[in-house]
C-alpha positions as CSV (number, residue, x, y, z in Angstrom):
1,M,20.9,26.0,-24.4
2,L,20.1,23.9,-21.7
3,N,18.9,23.5,-18.0
4,T,17.6,20.8,-16.2
5,A,18.4,19.5,-12.8
6,I,16.8,16.4,-11.8
7,I,16.8,15.5,-7.7
8,M,15.1,12.8,-6.1
9,G,15.4,12.8,-2.3
10,R,13.4,13.6,1.0
11,L,11.5,16.5,2.2
12,T,13.6,18.4,4.6
13,F,10.2,19.8,6.4
14,E,6.9,20.2,6.4
15,P,5.9,21.6,3.2
16,E,4.0,25.0,3.9
17,L,1.7,26.8,0.9
18,K,2.3,31.0,1.2
19,S,0.7,33.5,-0.9
20,T,2.3,36.9,-3.0
21,G,1.3,39.8,-2.6
22,S,-1.1,39.3,-6.2
23,G,-2.2,36.3,-4.6
24,I,-0.3,33.0,-6.4
25,N,0.4,30.1,-5.1
26,V,4.3,29.5,-3.8
27,C,6.0,26.5,-1.6
28,S,9.9,26.8,-0.5
29,F,10.9,23.4,0.4
30,T,14.6,21.8,0.7
31,V,15.4,18.3,-0.6
32,A,17.9,15.9,1.6
33,V,19.9,14.2,-2.0
34,D,23.4,12.0,-0.9
35,R,25.5,12.1,-3.4
36,G,26.2,9.2,-5.2
37,G,29.7,6.8,-4.7
38,K,31.3,4.4,-2.4
39,V,31.4,5.2,0.8
40,Q,34.7,4.5,2.8
41,P,34.7,2.4,5.9
42,G,33.9,4.5,8.9
43,A,32.3,7.3,7.4
44,E,29.2,8.8,7.1
45,R,27.4,9.5,3.3
46,Q,27.4,12.6,2.2
47,T,23.8,14.1,1.8
48,D,23.3,17.6,-0.5
49,F,20.5,20.1,0.8
50,I,18.9,21.8,-2.3
51,R,16.9,24.3,-2.2
52,C,13.8,24.0,-4.8
53,V,10.7,27.0,-4.9
54,A,7.9,25.2,-6.9
55,W,4.4,27.0,-8.1
56,R,0.9,27.9,-8.6
57,E,-1.0,24.4,-8.9
58,R,2.4,22.8,-8.6
59,A,2.6,24.4,-4.9
60,E,-0.8,23.0,-4.1
61,F,-0.3,19.8,-5.3
62,L,3.7,19.5,-3.3
63,T,1.7,20.2,0.4
64,R,-1.1,18.2,-0.4
65,Y,0.6,15.0,-1.3
66,F,3.8,15.2,0.4
67,H,5.5,15.7,3.6
68,K,8.7,16.3,5.7
69,G,9.9,13.1,5.1
70,S,8.1,12.3,2.0
71,M,10.5,10.3,-1.2
72,I,10.1,12.9,-3.8
73,A,11.4,13.9,-7.6
74,V,11.7,17.0,-8.3
75,Q,12.7,18.3,-12.1
76,G,13.0,21.4,-13.1
77,S,15.5,24.4,-14.3
78,L,18.4,25.9,-11.6
79,Q,17.7,29.2,-10.8
80,V,20.3,32.1,-9.1
81,R,19.1,34.2,-7.4
82,N,20.5,37.9,-5.3
83,F,18.8,38.8,-2.4
84,E,19.7,41.2,0.6
85,D,19.2,39.3,4.4
86,K,17.7,41.4,6.9
87,N,20.9,42.5,7.9
88,G,21.7,44.6,5.0
89,V,24.1,42.0,3.2
90,K,24.1,41.0,0.2
91,R,23.8,37.2,-0.6
92,E,23.2,35.0,-3.4
93,T,21.0,31.4,-3.6
94,A,20.8,28.6,-6.5
95,E,17.1,27.0,-6.1
96,I,15.8,24.7,-9.0
97,V,12.3,26.2,-9.8
98,V,10.5,23.2,-10.3
99,D,8.2,21.9,-13.4
100,N,7.7,18.7,-12.0
101,I,7.4,17.0,-8.7
102,S,7.0,13.2,-8.6
103,F,6.5,10.8,-5.9
104,T,8.6,8.0,-5.9
105,G,8.1,5.5,-2.8
106,E,5.3,4.8,-0.6
107,K,4.8,7.0,2.5
108,K,6.2,7.2,5.5
109,G,3.6,5.0,8.1
110,E,1.5,3.6,5.0
111,G,1.2,0.5,2.9
112,G,1.6,3.0,-0.2
113,F,1.0,1.4,-3.7
114,G,0.5,-2.4,-1.8
115,G,3.8,-2.1,-0.4
116,N,6.4,-2.7,-2.7
117,N,6.2,0.5,-4.1
118,E,5.1,-0.5,-7.7
119,I,1.8,1.2,-10.0
120,P,-0.7,-1.3,-10.8
121,L,-0.1,-0.8,-14.1
122,P,-3.9,-1.1,-16.1
123,P,-4.8,-3.8,-18.5
124,P,-3.7,-3.7,-22.0
125,P,-6.4,-2.5,-24.8
126,P,-8.9,-3.7,-26.0
127,G,-7.8,-6.4,-29.5
128,I,-4.1,-5.7,-28.0
129,A,-2.4,-9.3,-26.9
130,G,-0.6,-9.1,-22.9
131,G,-1.0,-12.7,-22.2
132,Q,2.4,-14.6,-21.8
133,G,4.8,-14.7,-24.9
134,A,3.2,-11.9,-26.5
135,A,6.0,-9.1,-27.5
136,P,5.7,-6.0,-26.3
137,A,4.7,-3.3,-28.4
138,Y,7.4,-1.8,-29.1
139,S,9.4,-4.2,-30.2
140,T,11.0,-4.7,-34.0
141,G,13.6,-7.1,-33.2
142,S,17.3,-7.6,-32.6
143,A,20.1,-5.6,-34.3
144,A,20.9,-8.4,-36.7
145,D,17.9,-7.9,-38.1
146,F,18.7,-4.1,-39.4
147,D,21.5,-3.7,-42.7
148,E,23.9,-1.5,-41.4
149,I,24.2,2.1,-42.8
150,A,27.4,3.5,-43.8
151,G,27.2,7.2,-44.3
152,E,24.8,10.0,-43.1
153,D,23.7,9.9,-46.5
154,D,21.6,7.2,-46.2
155,L,19.6,7.5,-43.2
156,P,15.5,7.2,-43.7
157,F,15.4,10.8,-42.6
């Protein structure tokens, strides 16, 4: 079975670190995610507001480095839970339980990563040619360089 959710958008409010009765850190937050596709002329882009919850170190990381309006990428699993509201009415909510949080752009009002939203790469390790014209380490040639495989029995693994 598979339960993976990946979203990218902006935080809708300032994340606040809270603790459970047993001292475990938790942070609930909402990410505004624009729907894909073309927007009809004169119409506004549709936005979904996705609830997320981060626990322990992820909650601390989120509250330390992200703020209202920050671009964020979240990867986790979708969870549906039931609860009773203040009036005793049974409710249901869906949220992403966060496994990974990533920066996706420069901080609002700051230069970020030099203003171009790219993280500078480290120099290549010693002994690896990194100069112009050098082929990447993962390059294995074109598809024409491989013999055609007829069936599963011909697979090399």
